[in-house]
C-alpha positions as CSV (number, residue, x, y, z in Angstrom):
1,X,30.5,64.0,35.8
2,X,34.2,64.5,36.4
3,X,36.6,64.8,33.5
4,X,40.2,65.4,32.9
5,X,41.5,68.2,30.7
6,X,45.0,67.8,29.3
7,X,47.8,70.1,28.1
8,X,46.4,73.4,29.8
9,X,48.7,76.5,29.7
10,X,49.7,77.8,33.1
11,X,52.5,80.2,34.0
12,X,54.3,81.3,37.0
13,X,54.4,85.2,38.1
14,X,56.9,87.1,40.3
15,X,56.0,87.1,44.1
16,X,55.1,90.9,44.2
17,X,52.0,90.1,42.1
18,X,50.4,88.3,44.8
19,X,50.7,91.3,47.3
20,X,47.2,92.4,48.4
21,X,45.6,89.0,47.9
22,X,43.7,87.3,50.9
23,X,45.8,85.6,53.6
24,X,46.8,82.2,52.3
25,X,46.3,82.9,48.6
26,X,49.2,81.4,46.5
27,X,48.1,82.9,43.2
28,X,45.3,84.0,40.9
29,X,43.0,81.8,38.8
30,X,42.1,83.8,35.7
31,X,38.4,83.8,34.6
32,X,38.5,86.4,32.0
33,X,37.3,86.2,28.4
34,X,40.8,85.5,26.8
35,X,41.3,82.2,25.0
36,X,44.1,81.3,27.3
37,X,42.0,81.6,30.5
38,X,41.4,78.4,32.2
39,X,37.6,78.3,31.5
40,X,38.1,78.7,27.8
41,X,41.0,76.2,27.7
42,X,39.0,73.6,29.6
43,X,35.8,74.3,27.4
44,X,38.0,73.8,24.2
45,X,39.7,70.7,25.5
46,X,36.5,69.0,26.5
47,X,34.3,70.2,23.7
48,X,32.1,72.4,26.0
49,X,30.3,75.7,25.5
50,X,32.2,78.7,26.7
51,X,30.3,79.0,30.0
52,X,31.6,78.8,33.6
53,X,29.9,79.1,36.9
54,X,31.1,80.0,40.2
55,X,29.7,79.8,43.8
56,X,32.0,81.3,46.5
57,X,31.9,80.4,50.1
58,X,33.8,81.4,53.1
59,X,35.1,77.9,53.4
60,X,34.9,75.8,50.2
61,X,33.4,77.2,46.8
62,X,33.1,75.7,43.5
63,X,33.8,76.4,39.8
64,X,31.8,74.6,37.0
65,X,32.6,74.5,33.3
66,X,30.2,74.1,30.7
67,X,26.4,74.1,31.2
68,X,25.3,74.3,34.8
69,X,22.4,71.7,35.3
70,X,22.1,71.7,39.1
71,X,18.7,72.6,40.6
72,X,19.7,76.0,41.5
73,X,20.8,76.6,37.8
74,X,17.0,76.3,37.0
75,X,16.0,79.4,38.7
76,X,18.7,81.9,37.6
77,X,17.9,85.4,36.4
78,X,19.7,86.6,33.5
79,X,21.1,90.1,32.6
80,X,23.6,91.2,29.9
81,X,27.2,90.9,30.6
82,X,29.8,93.4,29.6
83,X,33.5,93.0,29.4
84,X,36.0,95.8,29.5
85,X,39.6,95.9,30.3
86,X,39.5,92.1,31.1
87,X,36.7,92.6,33.8
88,X,33.1,91.5,33.9
89,X,30.4,94.2,34.4
90,X,26.8,94.5,34.5
91,X,24.5,97.6,34.2
92,X,22.3,99.1,37.0
93,X,19.6,101.5,36.3
94,X,18.6,102.2,40.0
95,X,18.5,101.0,43.4
96,X,16.1,100.3,46.3
97,X,16.7,100.0,50.0
98,X,13.8,98.0,51.9
99,X,11.6,98.4,48.8
100,X,12.2,102.2,48.6
101,X,13.8,103.6,45.3
102,X,16.8,106.0,46.0
103,X,16.8,109.5,44.7
104,X,20.1,110.3,43.4
105,X,21.1,113.9,42.9
106,X,22.3,113.0,39.4
107,X,20.4,109.8,38.6
108,X,22.8,106.9,37.6
109,X,22.1,106.1,33.9
110,X,23.3,102.5,33.4
111,X,25.9,102.6,36.2
112,X,28.2,99.7,35.7
113,X,28.8,97.2,38.5
114,X,32.2,95.4,38.2
115,X,32.7,91.8,39.7
116,X,35.8,91.3,41.9
117,X,36.8,88.3,44.0
118,X,40.0,90.2,44.9
119,X,38.5,93.0,47.1
120,X,36.6,91.8,50.2
121,X,33.7,94.2,50.3
122,X,31.6,96.1,47.9
123,X,32.7,99.7,47.2
124,X,30.8,102.4,45.7
125,X,32.0,105.8,44.2
126,X,31.4,108.6,46.7
127,X,28.6,110.4,45.1
128,X,26.6,107.1,44.8
129,X,27.8,106.0,48.3
130,X,26.6,109.1,50.0
131,X,23.2,109.0,48.9
132,X,23.2,105.1,49.6
133,X,24.3,105.4,53.2
134,X,21.9,108.3,54.0
135,X,19.1,106.2,52.8
136,X,20.3,103.1,54.5
137,X,20.5,105.0,57.9
138,X,16.9,106.0,57.5
139,X,15.9,102.5,56.6
140,X,17.7,101.1,59.7
141,X,16.3,103.8,62.0
142,X,12.8,102.8,60.9
143,X,13.3,99.3,62.3
144,X,15.1,100.6,65.6
145,X,18.7,99.4,64.6
146,X,21.1,101.3,66.9
147,X,24.1,103.0,65.3
148,X,27.6,102.8,67.0
149,X,30.9,104.3,66.3
150,X,32.3,103.4,62.8
151,X,35.1,100.8,62.7
152,X,37.2,101.4,59.6
153,X,36.9,100.5,56.7
154,X,33.3,100.4,57.6
155,X,31.5,103.7,58.1
156,X,28.2,102.6,59.4
157,X,28.0,100.1,62.4
158,X,25.3,98.9,64.6
159,X,24.7,97.2,68.1
160,X,24.2,93.7,67.4
161,X,21.7,93.7,70.2
162,X,19.5,95.9,68.2
163,X,19.4,93.6,65.2
164,X,17.2,90.5,64.9
165,X,18.0,87.1,63.4
166,X,16.5,85.4,60.5
167,X,17.4,82.0,58.6
168,X,19.5,84.1,56.1
169,X,21.3,86.1,58.7
170,X,20.7,89.6,60.3
171,X,17.2,91.2,59.9
172,X,18.3,94.3,58.1
173,X,17.0,96.4,55.3
174,X,17.8,94.7,51.9
175,X,19.5,96.4,49.1
176,X,18.2,95.7,45.7
177,X,20.4,96.6,42.5
178,X,17.8,97.2,39.7
179,X,19.3,95.9,36.5
180,X,17.6,96.2,33.0
181,X,14.3,96.6,34.4
182,X,12.7,96.9,38.0
183,X,11.7,93.3,37.6
184,X,15.4,92.2,37.3
185,X,17.2,92.7,40.6
186,X,20.1,91.6,42.4
187,X,19.2,91.5,46.1
188,X,21.9,91.7,48.8
189,X,20.6,90.9,52.2
190,X,21.2,89.2,55.5
191,X,24.8,87.8,56.1
192,X,25.8,89.0,52.7
193,X,25.1,92.7,53.8
194,X,26.3,92.9,57.5
195,X,29.9,92.1,58.7
196,X,30.0,90.8,62.2
197,X,33.2,92.8,63.7
198,X,32.9,92.0,67.3
199,X,30.4,89.9,69.4
200,X,28.7,93.4,70.2
201,X,29.0,95.1,66.8
202,X,28.0,94.3,63.2
203,X,28.8,96.8,60.2
204,X,27.3,97.6,56.9
205,X,29.7,95.5,54.4
206,X,29.6,98.3,51.7
207,X,32.3,101.0,51.8
208,X,33.2,104.3,50.2
209,X,35.5,103.7,47.3
210,X,36.2,107.4,47.0
211,X,35.8,110.3,44.4
212,X,38.4,109.1,42.1
213,X,37.1,105.6,42.0
214,X,37.8,104.0,38.6
215,X,34.5,101.9,38.7
216,X,31.1,103.2,40.0
217,X,30.4,100.0,42.0
218,X,32.5,97.0,42.5
219,X,30.7,93.9,44.0
220,X,33.4,92.4,46.4
221,X,33.9,88.9,47.6
222,X,31.9,89.0,50.8
223,X,28.8,90.1,48.8
224,X,29.3,87.4,46.2
225,X,29.4,84.7,48.7
226,X,26.7,81.8,48.3
227,X,25.5,83.4,45.1
228,X,25.7,81.1,42.1
229,X,26.8,83.1,38.9
230,X,26.9,81.6,35.4
231,X,29.0,83.6,32.9
232,X,28.0,82.7,29.4
233,X,30.8,84.1,27.2
234,X,29.2,82.9,23.9
235,X,26.1,85.0,24.5
236,X,27.5,87.7,26.8
237,X,24.9,86.9,29.5
238,X,25.1,86.5,33.2
239,X,22.9,84.2,35.1
240,X,22.7,84.9,38.9
241,X,20.7,83.2,41.8
242,X,19.5,84.8,44.9
243,X,21.7,83.9,47.9
244,X,21.7,80.1,48.3
245,X,21.2,80.9,52.1
246,X,17.5,81.7,51.4
247,X,17.2,78.0,50.3
248,X,18.8,77.0,53.5
249,X,22.1,75.8,51.9
250,X,25.4,77.5,51.1
251,X,27.9,77.1,48.2
252,X,30.1,74.7,50.3
253,X,27.4,72.0,50.3
254,X,26.2,72.5,46.7
255,X,28.6,70.3,44.9
256,X,26.6,67.1,45.0
257,X,23.5,69.0,43.4
258,X,25.5,69.7,40.2
259,X,24.9,66.3,38.4
260,X,25.7,65.9,34.7
261,X,28.0,69.1,34.7
262,X,31.7,69.1,34.0
263,X,33.5,70.2,37.3
264,X,36.7,71.7,37.8
265,X,38.2,70.6,40.9
């Protein structure tokens, strides 16, 4: 159902605030917890719960306000949602690559993962990244993926000829972020994990955030693509799907499946 929300508060900003955004971006649509953020304003105007869902795509994504009632919403996995400095976080207890748990020098106890639609690719603080990248190289070697020279900002790249194909993208070792328990995991795989740089080269789309990174892990836009995320601001819970590509669809063609939901167009 499509509804119209009236008397919403918007503001303009100086041009310098748009520096660093993706090409073609004209501004920022705030999705924070504040009462003046668009999702909260729309929920108040239409009498909806303080929930919103996003499903990003390389072409057309969607933002939904209120309850999410599409088919994909029925199979969401839930984890506690934390807010800090106006940003959204979830907690990670451990990580697996191709089913094997990583052994960190200093085990990350409840490492916080931040969501960002502004940065293009996921970043990890250096101490976490070094353990991760070493383990990923071993996993890639086991399935005969051939490494090639790195191509900044990516530090690990492979010959495309050595990588098989699946319906969800490149056949590469998946990465599991283990959340409140090992049974609750966020899987990054296939096209969400590998970036095609040239016809001959693809690179691991997770980069080193540096020693002085403010956040341990930041999930960037590329890894968020084709994942349905439901932010329940009332209960402080996040619902997330496995990548919609595993269901042979994408966020760009999911719009018609969300019947009975208030849509923000």
